[in-house]
C-alpha positions as CSV (number, residue, x, y, z in Angstrom):
1,M,-30.9,-7.1,-1.1
2,G,-28.4,-9.8,-1.9
3,K,-27.2,-13.0,-0.2
4,Y,-24.8,-11.0,2.1
5,N,-27.6,-8.9,3.6
6,E,-27.1,-10.2,7.1
7,L,-23.3,-9.7,7.0
8,A,-23.9,-6.2,5.6
9,K,-26.3,-5.3,8.5
10,E,-23.7,-6.5,11.0
11,I,-20.9,-4.5,9.4
12,V,-23.0,-1.3,9.3
13,K,-24.1,-1.8,12.9
14,N,-20.5,-2.3,14.2
15,I,-19.0,0.6,12.4
16,G,-21.3,2.9,14.3
17,G,-24.3,2.8,12.0
18,K,-24.9,4.6,8.7
19,E,-24.8,8.0,10.6
20,N,-21.1,7.4,11.2
21,V,-20.3,6.9,7.5
22,I,-18.9,9.8,5.4
23,S,-18.1,7.7,2.3
24,L,-17.6,4.1,1.1
25,T,-15.6,2.6,-1.7
26,H,-14.1,-0.8,-2.3
27,C,-11.1,-2.4,-4.0
28,I,-10.5,-6.0,-4.9
29,T,-10.8,-7.4,-1.4
30,R,-11.6,-4.5,1.0
31,L,-14.4,-2.2,2.0
32,R,-12.9,1.2,2.5
33,F,-15.0,3.4,4.8
34,K,-14.3,7.0,5.8
35,L,-15.9,7.3,9.2
36,K,-16.8,10.4,11.2
37,D,-15.4,8.8,14.3
38,E,-13.4,5.5,14.1
39,S,-13.3,5.1,17.9
40,I,-16.9,4.0,18.1
41,A,-16.4,1.1,15.6
42,N,-16.3,-2.3,17.2
43,D,-13.0,-3.6,15.9
44,D,-12.9,-6.8,17.8
45,V,-16.4,-7.8,16.9
46,L,-15.7,-7.2,13.2
47,K,-12.4,-9.1,13.2
48,N,-14.1,-12.2,14.7
49,M,-17.2,-12.0,12.5
50,Q,-17.8,-14.9,10.0
51,G,-17.1,-13.6,6.5
52,I,-14.6,-10.9,7.6
53,V,-10.9,-11.6,7.3
54,T,-9.6,-8.7,9.4
55,V,-9.9,-4.9,10.0
56,M,-7.3,-2.3,9.1
57,K,-6.9,1.4,9.7
58,S,-4.7,3.1,7.2
59,G,-4.6,6.2,5.0
60,G,-7.5,7.8,6.8
61,Q,-9.7,4.8,6.0
62,Y,-11.4,2.2,8.0
63,Q,-10.8,-0.9,6.0
64,V,-12.8,-4.1,6.4
65,V,-11.1,-7.0,4.5
66,I,-13.8,-9.3,3.0
67,G,-12.1,-11.3,0.2
68,N,-13.1,-11.9,-3.4
69,H,-16.8,-11.4,-2.9
70,V,-16.4,-7.8,-1.7
71,P,-18.4,-6.4,-4.6
72,E,-21.5,-8.3,-3.4
73,V,-21.1,-7.2,0.2
74,Y,-20.5,-3.6,-1.0
75,A,-23.7,-3.6,-3.0
76,D,-25.7,-4.8,0.0
77,I,-24.2,-2.2,2.3
78,C,-24.8,0.6,-0.2
79,Q,-28.5,-0.1,0.0
80,L,-28.4,0.0,3.8
81,I,-26.6,3.3,4.1
82,D,-28.2,5.0,1.1
83,I,-24.8,5.8,-0.3
84,D,-26.0,8.3,-2.9
85,N,-27.3,10.6,-0.2
86,L,-24.4,10.4,2.2
87,S,-23.2,13.8,3.5
88,S,-19.7,14.5,2.2
89,D,-19.2,17.8,3.9
90,E,-18.4,16.4,7.3
91,E,-14.8,15.6,8.1
92,P,-13.6,12.8,10.3
93,K,-13.0,13.4,14.0
94,K,-9.2,13.3,13.4
95,S,-7.7,15.1,10.4
96,G,-5.1,12.5,10.0
97,K,-1.4,12.7,9.1
98,L,0.0,14.1,5.9
99,L,1.0,10.6,4.6
100,D,-2.4,9.2,5.4
101,K,-4.1,12.1,3.6
102,G,-1.9,11.5,0.5
103,I,-2.7,7.8,0.5
104,D,-6.4,8.5,0.9
105,I,-6.4,10.9,-2.0
106,V,-4.5,8.6,-4.3
107,S,-6.6,5.6,-3.4
108,G,-9.8,7.6,-3.7
109,I,-8.9,8.8,-7.2
110,F,-7.6,5.5,-8.7
111,Q,-9.8,2.9,-6.9
112,P,-13.0,3.5,-9.0
113,I,-11.2,2.8,-12.3
114,L,-8.7,0.1,-11.4
115,G,-11.0,-2.7,-12.3
116,I,-11.7,-1.3,-15.8
117,M,-8.1,-0.4,-16.2
118,A,-7.1,-4.0,-15.5
119,A,-9.7,-5.2,-18.0
120,C,-8.7,-2.8,-20.8
121,G,-5.0,-3.6,-20.1
122,M,-5.7,-7.3,-20.5
123,V,-7.5,-6.7,-23.8
124,K,-4.6,-4.6,-25.1
125,G,-2.0,-7.1,-23.9
126,L,-3.9,-10.1,-25.5
127,N,-4.1,-8.1,-28.8
128,A,-0.4,-7.7,-28.7
129,L,0.1,-11.4,-28.0
130,F,-2.2,-12.6,-30.8
131,I,-0.4,-10.3,-33.3
132,A,3.0,-11.5,-32.1
133,L,1.8,-15.1,-32.6
134,G,0.7,-14.3,-36.1
135,L,-3.0,-15.0,-35.6
136,Y,-3.8,-11.7,-37.4
137,S,-1.9,-8.7,-38.7
138,D,-1.6,-5.4,-36.8
139,T,-3.2,-3.6,-39.8
140,S,-6.3,-5.8,-39.9
141,G,-9.7,-4.3,-39.0
142,G,-10.0,-6.8,-36.1
143,A,-6.7,-5.7,-34.6
144,L,-7.6,-2.0,-34.9
145,I,-11.0,-2.5,-33.2
146,I,-9.6,-4.7,-30.4
147,N,-6.8,-2.2,-29.8
148,A,-9.4,0.6,-29.6
149,I,-11.2,-1.4,-26.9
150,G,-8.0,-1.8,-24.9
151,D,-6.5,1.6,-25.6
152,G,-9.4,4.0,-25.4
153,L,-9.4,4.4,-21.6
154,F,-5.6,5.1,-21.5
155,T,-5.8,7.6,-24.4
156,F,-8.6,9.5,-22.7
157,L,-7.4,8.8,-19.1
158,P,-7.7,12.5,-18.1
159,L,-11.5,12.3,-18.6
160,F,-11.8,9.4,-16.1
161,L,-9.3,10.9,-13.6
162,G,-11.0,14.2,-14.0
163,Y,-14.3,12.6,-12.9
164,T,-12.8,10.7,-9.9
165,S,-10.6,13.5,-8.8
166,A,-13.6,15.9,-8.8
167,K,-15.5,13.5,-6.5
168,K,-12.5,13.3,-4.2
169,F,-11.9,17.1,-4.1
170,G,-15.5,18.1,-3.7
171,L,-15.9,19.5,-7.2
172,K,-19.0,18.7,-9.2
173,P,-18.1,15.5,-11.0
174,M,-19.3,16.7,-14.4
175,I,-17.0,19.7,-14.2
176,G,-14.1,17.4,-13.6
177,L,-15.1,15.3,-16.6
178,V,-15.3,18.4,-18.8
179,I,-11.8,19.5,-17.6
180,G,-10.5,16.1,-18.6
181,A,-12.2,16.4,-22.0
182,I,-10.8,19.9,-22.6
183,M,-7.3,18.7,-21.8
184,C,-7.7,15.9,-24.4
185,Y,-9.2,18.2,-27.0
186,P,-7.4,17.3,-30.3
187,G,-6.7,20.9,-31.3
188,I,-5.0,21.8,-28.1
189,Q,-2.4,19.0,-28.1
190,S,1.2,19.8,-28.9
191,G,1.3,17.7,-32.0
192,A,-1.7,19.5,-33.5
193,I,-0.4,23.0,-32.6
194,S,3.1,22.4,-33.9
195,S,1.8,21.3,-37.2
196,M,0.3,24.7,-37.8
197,G,3.6,26.5,-38.3
198,D,7.0,27.3,-36.9
199,A,7.6,28.1,-33.2
200,M,7.7,31.7,-32.2
201,Y,10.6,31.0,-29.8
202,T,11.9,28.3,-27.5
203,M,11.8,28.4,-23.7
204,F,14.4,26.6,-21.4
205,S,16.8,26.0,-24.3
206,G,19.6,23.5,-23.6
207,T,17.8,21.8,-20.7
208,M,15.6,18.7,-20.3
209,F,12.6,21.1,-20.3
210,E,13.3,22.7,-23.6
211,S,9.9,23.7,-25.1
212,P,9.1,25.5,-28.3
213,V,6.2,28.0,-28.0
214,Y,3.7,28.1,-30.9
215,I,0.8,30.1,-29.3
216,S,0.1,32.6,-26.6
217,F,-3.0,33.3,-24.5
218,F,-3.5,37.0,-25.1
219,G,0.2,37.7,-25.1
220,I,1.1,35.1,-22.4
221,P,3.2,32.2,-23.8
222,V,1.7,28.8,-23.7
223,I,4.0,25.7,-23.6
224,S,2.1,23.1,-25.6
225,M,1.9,19.6,-24.2
226,D,0.2,16.4,-25.2
227,Y,-2.2,15.7,-22.3
228,T,-3.8,12.5,-23.6
229,G,-2.8,9.6,-21.5
230,T,-1.3,11.8,-18.7
231,V,-2.1,11.5,-15.0
232,I,-0.7,14.3,-12.8
233,P,-1.8,17.4,-14.8
234,V,-5.5,16.7,-14.7
235,I,-5.5,15.8,-11.0
236,L,-3.8,19.1,-10.1
237,S,-6.1,21.0,-12.5
238,V,-9.2,19.6,-10.9
239,Y,-7.9,20.4,-7.4
240,F,-7.3,24.0,-8.5
241,A,-10.8,24.1,-10.1
242,S,-12.3,22.8,-6.8
243,K,-10.9,25.8,-5.0
244,C,-12.1,28.1,-7.7
245,E,-15.6,26.7,-7.5
246,K,-15.8,27.3,-3.7
247,V,-14.8,30.9,-4.2
248,F,-17.4,31.5,-7.0
249,N,-20.1,29.7,-5.0
250,K,-19.6,32.4,-2.3
251,I,-19.7,35.4,-4.5
252,V,-22.1,34.5,-7.4
253,P,-25.8,35.2,-6.6
254,D,-28.0,32.1,-6.1
255,L,-30.2,33.1,-9.1
256,V,-27.4,32.4,-11.6
257,K,-25.2,30.0,-9.8
258,F,-26.5,27.0,-11.8
259,F,-24.5,28.0,-15.0
260,F,-22.3,31.0,-13.9
261,V,-20.3,29.0,-11.3
262,P,-19.3,26.2,-13.8
263,M,-18.6,28.8,-16.5
264,L,-16.4,31.0,-14.3
265,T,-14.6,27.9,-12.9
266,L,-13.7,26.6,-16.3
267,L,-12.7,30.1,-17.6
268,V,-10.3,30.6,-14.7
269,A,-9.0,27.0,-14.2
270,L,-8.3,25.9,-17.7
271,P,-6.2,28.9,-19.0
272,I,-4.1,28.6,-15.8
273,T,-3.9,24.9,-16.4
274,F,-2.5,25.3,-19.9
275,I,-0.2,28.2,-19.0
276,V,1.1,27.1,-15.6
277,I,-0.3,23.8,-14.0
278,G,0.0,21.6,-17.1
279,P,3.6,22.4,-18.0
280,I,4.8,22.3,-14.4
281,A,3.0,19.0,-13.8
282,T,4.4,17.5,-17.0
283,F,7.9,18.7,-16.1
284,G,7.4,17.2,-12.6
285,S,6.3,13.9,-14.1
286,T,9.5,13.9,-16.1
287,I,11.6,14.6,-13.0
288,I,9.9,11.9,-11.1
289,S,10.5,9.4,-13.8
290,E,14.1,10.4,-14.2
291,F,14.6,10.2,-10.4
292,V,13.1,6.8,-9.9
293,F,14.9,5.4,-12.9
294,A,18.2,6.9,-11.6
295,V,17.6,5.2,-8.2
296,R,16.9,1.9,-9.9
297,D,19.9,2.2,-12.2
298,F,22.2,2.6,-9.2
299,S,21.7,-1.1,-8.5
300,P,18.9,-2.9,-10.3
301,L,19.3,-6.0,-8.3
302,I,19.1,-4.3,-4.9
303,A,16.3,-2.1,-6.0
304,G,14.3,-5.1,-7.2
305,A,15.0,-7.0,-4.0
306,I,13.7,-4.1,-1.8
307,V,10.5,-3.8,-3.8
308,G,9.9,-7.5,-3.8
309,L,10.7,-7.9,-0.1
310,T,8.6,-5.0,1.2
311,W,5.6,-5.0,-1.2
312,Q,3.4,-7.2,0.9
313,I,4.1,-5.2,4.0
314,L,3.1,-2.1,2.1
315,V,-0.1,-3.9,1.1
316,I,-1.0,-4.7,4.7
317,F,-0.9,-1.0,5.7
318,G,-2.4,0.2,2.4
319,M,0.7,2.2,1.6
320,H,1.1,0.5,-1.8
321,W,-1.4,3.1,-3.1
322,G,1.3,5.7,-2.9
323,F,3.3,4.0,-5.7
324,I,0.4,3.5,-8.2
325,P,0.8,7.0,-9.7
326,V,4.6,6.4,-10.1
327,Y,3.9,3.1,-11.9
328,I,1.3,4.7,-14.2
329,N,3.4,7.8,-14.8
330,N,6.4,5.7,-15.8
331,I,4.4,3.8,-18.4
332,M,2.8,6.9,-19.8
333,T,6.0,9.0,-19.8
334,N,8.6,6.4,-20.9
335,G,6.5,3.7,-22.5
336,Y,7.3,1.2,-19.8
337,D,7.8,0.6,-16.1
338,N,10.7,-1.4,-14.6
339,V,10.9,0.3,-11.2
340,M,7.8,-1.2,-9.6
341,M,7.6,-4.4,-11.6
342,P,9.6,-6.5,-9.2
343,F,6.5,-6.7,-7.1
344,F,5.2,-9.1,-9.7
345,A,7.3,-11.8,-8.0
346,C,5.3,-11.3,-4.7
347,T,2.1,-12.6,-6.4
348,F,3.6,-15.9,-7.2
349,A,5.7,-16.2,-4.1
350,T,2.6,-15.9,-2.0
351,S,0.7,-18.4,-4.2
352,A,3.5,-21.0,-3.9
353,V,3.7,-20.6,-0.1
354,V,0.0,-21.2,0.2
355,L,0.2,-24.2,-2.1
356,A,2.9,-25.7,0.0
357,I,0.8,-25.2,3.1
358,F,-2.1,-27.0,1.3
359,F,0.1,-30.1,0.8
360,K,1.9,-30.1,4.2
361,S,-0.8,-29.0,6.6
362,K,-3.0,-31.5,8.3
363,D,-5.4,-28.8,9.5
364,K,-8.6,-29.3,7.7
365,K,-9.7,-25.7,7.9
366,I,-6.3,-24.4,6.6
367,K,-6.4,-26.9,3.7
368,E,-9.9,-25.7,2.7
369,M,-8.7,-22.1,2.7
370,A,-5.4,-22.8,1.0
371,L,-6.5,-24.0,-2.4
372,P,-8.9,-21.2,-3.3
373,N,-6.4,-18.7,-2.0
374,F,-3.7,-20.2,-4.2
375,I,-6.0,-19.8,-7.3
376,S,-6.9,-16.2,-6.3
377,G,-3.2,-15.4,-5.8
378,V,-2.2,-16.7,-9.3
379,F,-4.9,-14.3,-10.7
380,G,-3.3,-11.4,-8.8
381,V,-5.4,-11.2,-5.7
382,T,-3.2,-12.0,-2.7
383,E,-5.0,-10.3,0.2
384,P,-7.2,-13.4,1.1
385,A,-4.0,-15.5,1.4
386,I,-2.1,-12.8,3.3
387,Y,-4.8,-12.1,5.9
388,G,-6.4,-15.5,6.0
389,I,-3.4,-17.8,6.2
390,L,0.1,-16.2,6.0
391,L,-0.2,-13.5,8.7
392,P,-2.0,-15.7,11.3
393,L,0.7,-18.4,10.7
394,K,3.5,-15.8,10.8
395,K,6.4,-17.8,9.5
396,P,4.9,-18.4,6.1
397,F,4.4,-14.7,5.7
398,I,8.1,-14.1,6.4
399,I,8.9,-16.8,3.9
400,S,6.7,-15.2,1.2
401,C,8.4,-11.8,1.8
402,I,11.9,-13.3,1.5
403,T,10.9,-15.2,-1.6
404,G,9.4,-12.0,-3.1
405,G,12.7,-10.3,-2.5
406,I,14.6,-13.1,-4.3
407,G,12.2,-13.0,-7.3
408,G,12.3,-9.2,-7.2
409,A,16.1,-9.2,-7.3
410,F,16.0,-11.5,-10.4
411,Y,13.5,-9.1,-12.1
412,G,15.5,-6.1,-11.2
413,F,18.8,-7.6,-12.5
414,F,17.3,-8.7,-15.8
415,N,15.3,-5.5,-16.2
416,L,11.7,-6.8,-16.3
417,R,9.4,-4.2,-17.9
418,K,5.7,-3.8,-18.4
419,F,4.6,-1.8,-21.4
420,M,0.9,-1.4,-20.7
421,V,-1.2,-0.5,-17.6
422,G,-3.6,-3.3,-16.6
423,G,-3.9,-6.9,-15.9
424,M,-3.3,-8.8,-12.7
425,G,-1.3,-11.9,-11.9
426,I,-0.9,-14.2,-14.9
427,F,-3.1,-11.7,-16.9
428,E,-0.2,-9.2,-16.7
429,L,2.0,-11.4,-18.9
430,P,0.7,-10.1,-22.3
431,A,1.5,-6.6,-21.2
432,M,5.2,-7.7,-21.0
433,I,5.5,-8.4,-24.7
434,E,7.8,-5.8,-26.2
435,P,6.2,-3.3,-28.6
436,D,8.1,-4.8,-31.5
437,G,6.8,-8.3,-30.7
438,A,10.1,-9.6,-29.2
439,M,9.6,-12.2,-26.5
440,G,12.8,-11.7,-24.4
441,N,11.1,-9.7,-21.7
442,L,8.2,-12.2,-21.5
443,I,10.7,-15.0,-21.0
444,V,12.3,-13.1,-18.1
445,A,8.8,-12.7,-16.6
446,L,8.1,-16.5,-16.9
447,L,11.5,-17.5,-15.5
448,G,10.9,-15.2,-12.5
449,I,7.5,-16.8,-11.9
450,V,9.2,-20.2,-11.9
451,I,12.0,-19.1,-9.5
452,S,9.6,-17.4,-7.1
453,M,7.2,-20.3,-7.0
454,V,9.9,-23.0,-6.6
455,V,11.8,-21.1,-3.9
456,G,8.6,-20.3,-2.0
457,F,7.3,-23.8,-2.2
458,V,10.6,-25.5,-1.2
459,L,11.2,-23.1,1.8
460,T,7.7,-23.6,3.1
461,M,7.9,-27.4,2.8
462,I,11.2,-27.3,4.8
463,F,10.4,-24.7,7.5
464,Y,6.6,-24.7,7.9
465,K,5.1,-26.9,10.7
466,D,1.5,-27.1,11.8
467,K,0.9,-25.8,15.3
468,E,0.0,-29.4,16.3
469,E,3.4,-30.6,15.1
470,V,5.1,-27.9,17.1
471,A,3.1,-28.9,20.2
472,E,4.1,-32.6,19.7
473,V,7.8,-31.6,19.5
474,K,7.4,-29.6,22.7
475,E,5.7,-32.5,24.4
476,V,8.6,-34.8,23.4
477,V,11.2,-32.3,24.6
478,E,9.4,-32.0,28.0
479,E,9.1,-35.7,28.4
480,N,12.8,-36.3,27.5
481,N,13.8,-33.6,30.0
482,S,11.4,-34.3,32.8
483,E,14.1,-35.8,35.0
484,D,16.2,-32.6,35.0
485,K,14.8,-29.7,33.1
486,S,17.1,-27.3,34.8
487,N,20.1,-28.9,33.2
488,S,18.8,-28.5,29.6
489,L,16.6,-25.4,29.5
490,K,18.0,-21.9,30.2
491,K,15.9,-18.9,31.0
492,I,16.8,-15.3,30.0
493,V,14.7,-12.6,31.7
494,I,14.1,-9.4,29.8
495,S,13.2,-6.6,32.2
496,S,10.6,-3.9,31.5
497,P,12.3,-1.0,29.7
498,I,9.2,1.2,30.3
499,K,6.9,1.9,33.2
500,G,3.3,1.5,32.3
501,E,0.3,-0.7,31.7
502,T,0.7,-4.0,29.7
503,I,-1.2,-4.8,26.6
504,K,-1.3,-8.1,24.8
505,L,0.5,-7.7,21.5
506,E,-2.4,-9.1,19.5
507,D,-4.6,-6.3,20.9
508,I,-2.7,-3.3,19.5
509,E,-3.8,-1.4,16.4
510,D,-0.8,-2.3,14.2
511,A,-1.1,-5.4,12.1
512,A,2.6,-6.0,11.7
513,F,3.2,-6.1,15.5
514,A,-0.2,-7.6,16.4
515,T,0.2,-10.6,14.2
516,G,3.7,-11.3,15.5
517,V,5.4,-10.7,12.1
518,L,8.0,-8.4,13.7
519,G,8.5,-10.5,16.8
520,Q,7.0,-11.9,20.0
521,G,6.6,-10.2,23.3
522,L,4.1,-7.6,24.6
523,A,3.2,-3.9,24.4
524,I,3.3,-1.3,27.2
525,K,1.3,2.0,27.4
526,P,3.8,4.3,29.1
527,T,3.0,6.4,32.2
528,E,6.6,7.8,32.2
529,G,8.5,9.0,29.1
530,K,11.7,7.0,29.7
531,V,13.2,3.9,28.1
532,V,15.9,2.0,30.0
533,A,18.0,-1.0,28.9
534,P,16.0,-4.2,29.6
535,V,19.3,-6.2,29.4
536,S,23.0,-5.7,29.2
537,G,24.4,-5.8,25.7
538,E,24.8,-3.5,22.7
539,V,22.7,-0.9,20.9
540,T,22.6,-2.5,17.4
541,T,20.0,-0.1,15.9
542,L,19.0,3.4,16.7
543,F,16.6,4.8,14.1
544,P,17.3,8.4,13.0
545,S,13.8,9.3,14.2
546,L,14.7,8.0,17.7
547,H,11.3,6.3,18.0
548,A,12.7,2.8,17.9
549,I,15.8,1.1,19.3
550,G,17.2,-2.4,18.7
551,I,19.3,-4.1,21.3
552,T,21.2,-7.4,21.3
553,S,21.7,-8.9,24.7
554,E,25.0,-10.6,25.8
555,E,23.2,-14.0,25.2
556,G,22.3,-13.0,21.6
557,V,18.6,-12.1,22.2
558,E,17.6,-9.4,19.8
559,I,15.1,-6.9,21.2
560,L,13.1,-4.1,19.5
561,I,11.6,-1.3,21.5
562,H,9.2,0.8,19.3
563,V,8.0,3.9,21.2
564,G,4.4,4.6,19.9
565,L,2.7,3.5,16.7
566,D,3.6,5.2,13.4
567,T,5.7,7.7,15.4
568,V,8.4,7.6,12.7
569,Q,6.3,10.4,11.1
570,L,7.4,12.7,13.9
571,E,11.0,12.6,12.6
572,G,12.5,12.7,16.0
573,K,10.4,15.5,17.5
574,G,9.6,14.8,21.1
575,F,12.4,12.2,21.5
576,K,15.9,12.5,22.9
577,A,18.6,9.8,22.7
578,H,21.1,9.2,25.5
579,V,23.0,6.5,23.7
580,K,24.2,6.0,20.1
581,Q,24.3,3.0,17.8
582,G,27.1,0.7,18.7
583,D,27.2,1.7,22.4
584,K,27.7,-1.0,25.0
585,I,24.9,-0.8,27.6
586,V,24.1,-2.2,31.1
587,K,20.7,-3.2,32.4
588,G,18.8,-0.3,33.7
589,Q,20.8,2.4,31.8
590,E,18.7,5.3,30.4
591,L,18.5,4.9,26.6
592,V,15.8,7.3,25.3
593,T,13.4,9.9,26.8
594,F,10.2,11.0,25.1
595,D,7.4,13.5,25.6
596,I,4.2,11.6,26.1
597,D,1.9,14.7,25.8
598,F,3.6,15.9,22.6
599,I,3.2,12.5,20.9
600,Q,-0.4,12.2,21.9
601,K,-1.3,15.8,20.9
602,S,0.4,15.1,17.5
603,G,-2.2,12.4,17.0
604,Y,-0.1,9.3,17.6
605,S,-0.6,6.4,20.0
606,I,2.0,5.9,22.7
607,V,1.5,2.2,22.9
608,T,5.0,0.7,22.8
609,P,5.7,-2.8,21.5
610,V,8.6,-4.6,23.1
611,V,9.4,-7.7,21.1
612,V,12.1,-10.4,20.6
613,T,12.8,-10.3,16.9
614,N,14.8,-13.5,16.6
615,Y,12.2,-15.5,18.4
616,N,12.5,-18.4,16.0
617,D,15.9,-19.1,17.5
618,Y,14.4,-20.0,20.9
619,F,12.2,-22.7,22.4
620,E,9.6,-20.3,23.8
621,I,8.9,-16.6,24.4
622,A,6.6,-15.9,27.4
623,A,5.3,-12.4,28.2
624,T,4.3,-11.5,31.8
625,E,0.7,-11.7,32.9
626,S,1.1,-8.6,35.1
627,K,-1.3,-5.8,34.3
628,S,1.3,-3.1,35.0
629,L,5.1,-2.9,35.1
630,E,7.7,-0.8,36.9
631,L,11.1,-0.2,35.4
632,G,13.1,-3.4,35.9
633,D,10.2,-5.7,36.5
634,K,10.2,-9.0,34.6
635,A,8.5,-8.5,31.3
636,I,9.5,-11.3,28.9
637,T,11.0,-14.7,29.6
638,V,13.1,-16.3,26.8
639,I,13.5,-20.1,27.1
640,I,16.5,-21.5,25.3
């Protein structure tokens, strides 16, 4: 056992013991458990444990955020739970939602190889940099060998994805590896087949899918493709093979299963892969690439700003995993990615905000955390800074998101591209050297770093204040107004829009609301499926899914009522609106009704945050201490 043995024991104990663990992986900063029953895990104990940053639930995973030393903690936990002998045939208590399943699949496939992908990408990028600087020629033996070290994984990527996909889909890993190897077999690639002679005929002539046919499989035409370096075809092929294996396991006698099941699986899955799955997946990859590039081309600046602004929020919820295949597919299909690259600004925006906090804060604990988190952020690992400093302090997190949006807009407008997969933080820079050695794209990357860091640093120095400083300001205000507070301070009362039990905002299972990033207020667990106007004013936002409504009071207080958690996935089912966006409303007016039973049966929490989103405009936001609320009861007091 290692030096984190005690921490590992406490983590295992508080997730419900090793018996509650289905699987365990880790990424750069997080332990990612799949548990049989998440409800028996002690969230609060874990969140407050020394050595743990926070706990997240996303994508069907129970995520324990550790920090940069997560590999050591993972190694100690693996010994405690005997990871090699975990039962993988049990499913979690809740099946989860479609989005969660998708994120879980993507993260499970790509997590095991991300570290080595980053390493190989850095080697490949540095090789390109050294050639561009004239340290050696691209035809030298050294360049060829170093390039092989960097490029080997990406050339034979289907082998690695075949292995990890097989583990995720319940197929024997070696069969997945073999499928990847077969798809990379030199003689089956389009380039090799086309060199053998003229095409028999061409399919889909005159379209973007035009494909010459050189061979057939016993009379069935085979559209030849180059599968080396591809992503989607092997994943779909392995998924199909996993279904085939299950069928053959049922019908093949036990005596010959050892070799007959793999043989039959390969004989069925691979021809179908080459005839149907591979071409369709490749065409699909092309469509995805064309679509995302078309969206970006509509307004590169706006697209870049959106990516930069939202990336860290996606990271918090683990939803960024959904974009990893798009990023890799763009590079493999088009030779570069410029759609997701604006997120590069977020790394340095976060680092600059943390650095400014280091200089400005007088809190000894914060200063001790800030400098290591700054260094970690520059190297591409921002989670310790996000969870350890920015989210708890709230305003710096908002500043980092805004700054990321500004840097992302710059990158979008000037078409920042990345030509190789791999690298993190500053180590991504070599991958931004253009294939012909031109440095224009790299200069754009460096300028974006400067802009993101300068803006983030300056905004933080201007707007960030320690809690102690805020307290001192409040004391001064109170002293100056002690003679007649009623003449200087105004109270606005926000009534309860929902009948139910009150919950402190920090206690709900949603990081964005719990940390106060989206506003200050409280949460209510409804006992009646009705939302009424908490103030008189205007409906400024009514989401198409009807799960959330934004109101601006006559005094300018902006209120968000979010019925349930993650209920946007219901797409309006179970909700009925009685007003529309732009309507003038009076206090107590019925706004939305919802079906509590339907929402709960669909697997969603009905806990409803009610928050003041423009809380920074006011002196204080105070939530009621009452344990339950009736419609119209005082819920939140805003002090101006």
